[in-house]
N, C-alpha and C positions, 0 to 999 in steps of 0.2 A: 314317621317311625321314630321311636325313642332309642338312643344309644348313648351311654354315658361314659365318662373318662376312665373309670376303673376297668372298663372292658378292654382297653387298648393293649394291656400287657398279658391278657389272659389266654389268647387264642392258642399259642404254642403249648401251654400247659394243658389246655383242654383237649387239644388234638392228641397229646401224649396219653391223656387219661382214656380217651376212646380206644386207642390202640391197645392200652394195657388191659382194659376190660375185654376187648375182643380176643386177645391172646389167651387170657386166663380162664374165660368162661364164667358161669354163674357161681362157681365155688371158689373163685380166686380170692386171694388175700391182698389184693393191690391196695393202693392208698386213696382210692376214690372216696371223697369226703361224704359224710352223712349218709342220707338215703337208705336208712334201715327200715323205713316204713312204720316206725313206731313213735314219731313225733306227735305233738298235740293234734288230736283229731284224726291221725292217720290210721288206716286200717292195718291190723296186725298181719304179718305174713302167714300166720296160722289160721286166719279167718277163712271160712268156706268159700267166700267170694274169690279168694286168690286161687284156690284149687280149680274152681270153675273157669277162671280167666286163663289159667295155664292150659287147660284143656282146649281152649280156642286157638292157642298157638301164638297169637300176636295181637297187637292193637295198632290201628292206623290213626295218625294225628296230623292235621295240617296246622301250620303256624308260620311265623315270619321267616323270610329267607335270610336268616341270621346264622352266621357260621358258629358262633358260640353256643346258641341254642341247639343247633344241629349236632354239635359235638358233645355237649354235656347232658342234655336232658334225657335222651334215650339210654345213655350209659348209666345214669343214676337210677332211672326207673327199673332197668334190668337188674341192677345190683340189689334194689330194694325187694323186688318180687320175682325175679327170674323170668320176666316176660319181655319179648322183643317189641320195640316201638318202630314201626315204619313211619319215619318222619318226612312229611311233604312240606318243604320250605317254599312258600309262594306268596305273592301279593293277594290281597282280598279279591280284587276284581278278576284276576286270573283264575283263582280257585273257584269263584262263583260260576264262571263260564264252564269250567271243567265239571262241576257238580251238576249244573243244568243239563249239559250234554249227556252225562252218565245217567241221570235220573230219567231223562226222556227215553233212554234205552233200557230202563229197568235195572240199572246197576247202582248199587249202594256200596261205595268203597271206603268211606271214611267214618270213623267213630267219634273222634273228639276234634273240636275246632278251638284254636286260640287265635284271635284276630282283632281287627279294628271295629270300633263301635258302629260306625256308619254301615259297613258291610253286614255286620251281624244283625242290626236292626232292620235295615231297609232292603236287604236281599235275602239273607238266610231266614230270618224270622218271617219277613213278609211273604216269602215263597213257601212257608210251611215246612222247612227242612229241619227244624229244631225240635228235640224232645224236651221233656221237663227235667231240667237240671235239679230243681228243687226236690223232685221225687227221687232222683237217682242218687243224690248225695246223702251220706249218713248224717244222722242228727249231730254227731260229734263235731262236724265242721259248720254247723248252722246256728251255733249259740252266739248271741249278739256280742258278748264280751270279748270274742276273739277278733273282732273287726274294728278298725279305727273309727269308722263312722258310728259305732254303737249299734249297728244292725247288720245282718247278713247282706252283703252288697249285690243282691239281685237288682237289675236295673229295669226290667220289664214287669208288668203286673202279674204275670203267671210264673215267673221264676225260671225262665229258660236261658238267661244270660247273666253272668256274674262278673264283676270287676275283680280281678286278682292282682292288678297293679293300678297305681294312681300316683300322679306327681303334678307339681306346679309347672305349667307350661312356660317355656322361656319367653319373657315379654319382648324387650327390644334391646339392641346393642348400639353402642356408639364407637366411633374412632376417637380415641383419647387425644390424638394429636390435633384433631380438628374441632372437637367440642370441649371447650375449656370450662364452661359452666354447665354442669350435668343437669339434664331434665329430671324433675322429680315426679311429675305426673304425666299421664298420656296427653292431657290438655296442653302441656308445654310444647308438644310436637306440632301444635297448630300455630306456633309463632311464625310470623312472616319470614324470619331469617332461614327457615327450613323449607320454604316453598321450592319445589323442584329438586330438593336435595335428599329426599327420603327414598330409600330402596326397599321395596317390600315384595314378599312372595305373593303372587296374584291370588286374591281371595275368590276369584271367579272359577278357579280350577278346582279339581278334586283335591282333598287333603285338608289339613287342619288350619290353614290360613284364615278361613272364613269364621273360625271360632272366635277370633277377636271381634268380628262384626257382631256376632251374637252377644258377646259380653257387653259391648257398648250399647246395643239396643236394649238389653235387659237392665241397664243401670240408669236410675233416675238422674244421676249426676252427668250423664253423657247423652245417651239417646240418639235419635235420628239426626239431629243437627250436627253432632260431633262426627258421625259417620260421613256426612256430606263434607264437612270441613277437612277431615283427614284424607278421605279417599278420592275427593274431587278437587276441592279448593286448593289443597296443598300441592296439587300436581305431582303426586308420587310417581316414581318409575317402577314398573312392575317387572318381576323376574319369575322364572319358573324353576331355577336350579339353586338350591340352598348353598351348596358348596361354592359355586361361582359368585353368589351374592355376598357371602362372607368375605371372599377374596377381594371383591370390589370395594367393600367397606374398609377392609384392612389396608388396601393400597391407596385409600384416600379419594376414590372416585365419588363416594357418598359418605356423609358424616354419620348417618343413622340407617340402621337396618331393622326391619320388622318381619317376623314370621320364619326366621331361619331355624334349621335343625340344631338341636343341642350338641350332637356329636361334631358337627362342622364348626360350631363356635368353640367348643372345647379344644379341638385340634388347633385352631388358630391361636387361642390363648396359650396353649401349651408350647407352641412354637415361638412365643414371645411377641406376637403381632399386637398392634395397638388396638385391641378389641376389649370392650368391657360390657358386661351385662348390667343393665339398669333395671332395678326392681321398683316399679312405680306404685301408684295408689290403688290400682285395680288389677287383680290377678285371676287367672283361671286354672282349674285343675282338669286334667284329662288322663287318659290311660294308654294312649298309643295302641299297640297290639294287645293290650292286657285284658281282653274279654274272653271268658271261657264259656263254651257251650258244648252240647252233645247232639249227635244226629238223631232224628226221629226214628230212623231205621238203621241201627248200628249192625254192621256185619259181625262184630265181636262184642256183643252187649255186656258181658261180664267184665271183659278186659277194658272196655270203654268206661264203664262205671268206676272201675278201679283207678284208671288213669285220671279221670276227672276228679275223683275224691282225693287222690294224691296231690294234684295241682292245687286243690283248695286247702289241704292240711298244711301244717307248718313246714315239714321237710320238703315236700314237693314244691310248695309255693316259694320257698327260699331258693331251691335249685333254679326254678323258672326265673325269678327276679334277679338273681345273681348273674345268670347267663345272659338274660336280655338287657341287663343294666338298668333296671327300673326299681321302683319303690313299692313294697308290698302293701296291700290293704289290710293285712293281718297285724294285730298288735304285737305278736311274738316273733315277727320277722323284721329285724332292724335294717335300716339303710346302711350302705357302705360308709365307713368312717369318714371318708373324704367327700361325702356328698355335701354341697353347699346347703346351709340351713334353709334358705328360702325355697329350695326345691321340694322339701318335705312338707306335705300338707299338714297344716295345723287346724284341726277341726273346731277350734275356738274362733277361728278367723272366717269371715264370710267371703268365699270365692265364687266366681261364676263357674258352675259345674257343667262342663261340656259333655259329660258322660251320663246325663239324665235321660230317661226314656223320652220325656217331653222334647228335649232339644234334639236328640238323635232322630226321632221319628217325625218331628214337625219343625222345630225351631231352626234347625240347620238349613232346611230348604227355604224358610222365610228369610233368613239372613242372606243366603245366596241371591235370592230374588231381589232383595233390597240393594245389595251392593252392586249387582249388575245394573240396576236402574240408575244408581248414582254414578258409576264409572262410565257406563255406556258400552 
C-alpha cells in the first residue's frame, strides 16, 4: 500500500473537515476544498444523473483502510453532489471474501471498488464481479489527452478496470553509515561484500515484493541469472514486516534493504535516521490501491456511475490522490510539491509496468513461481 510523507500532517485537518461537513449539512458554507463537481470532465450537479443518484439515497464504495481517504473522500463527494458515501475501508482479500459470501447469498451491497491490481484482476474480474467501466464513464473523462500515458488508462481488454493513480515504486535503501560507496545499479547488489547482508521483503508472500522479480525477468540486461544471484546466491535475509525491516536497516543490522514501504522509509528519513533511497538503472511503476472499477450488479447504479465518474474526473481524482498520498494518472492533477522527482512517472522513460493486464493476470504468477523455485 502506498502512503507518502505529505499525508503525515493532514489527518487532524481532514478529521475536522469531516466533522464540519457533518455538522453543516449539504448546504453548508464550510471551507472544504474544491469538490464542486465542475472540474475537467466532471459531471455537472445539474445533470439528470445527479437527480437520479440522489433518489437512490447513497452510494457504497470499498477502498483501502486509510484514515485520510475515509475522512476526506466521502465529505468531498457529498459536498459536490449532496450524496452520502458509505465507505468500507478494507484490504482486498478481506473484501473479496466478503463479496463472495454475500453473492452466494444473493446479496449485492457494493457499487464502486478502489483497490489493488492483483485483487481486481485475479479475483474481482476473474469471478465476474465487475461491470463495464468504459460504458459507465462519460466521454468527457475518456479523451486521451487527459491522461499521462496518452490514452485512457484501462488496463484490461474490455475496459472494466482503470488506473487512477500511478507512481515509481521505491527501489532499495542503504544505511549511509555502513555503505560508503553507493550502489548505482541493481547489479552492484550482487557484489560479494553484500552476501548475507541484504534484508528484503519476502517475494514469495502476497504483496508487491515479487514485482521486482518480474522486472528483472523482463529485462534483457538482468533476466533469470540475476534473479538467481540476488535471491539465492547473495543469501539475503527475508522479512515480512516493512516497518521492522526499515528499523533493522536504520539500526545497522543490515546495510541494504529491498521492498520496503514508502511510508516506513519516509518516516525513518524524517526522523533523521541514516536511511537513503537509491535510484538505480532499472525502475518499475505501480499503482498500489489506485485501480477503479464498478460492480456488475450495483445496488445504486446511478450513484455508482456518478461516483466512478467523479473519481476519474479532475476534481474527484485530485481528492482521491491527495487523500491517499499518491500520484494521479491525469495530466491536470499535479503531484504534491514536495514529491521527490524520481517518484513521478516520466513516460519518456521506459519503466517496467507492474500494472499491465499481462503482468497482473499472468506475469505475476510466473514471477512468483520462478522466485519460489530459486529460493526454495
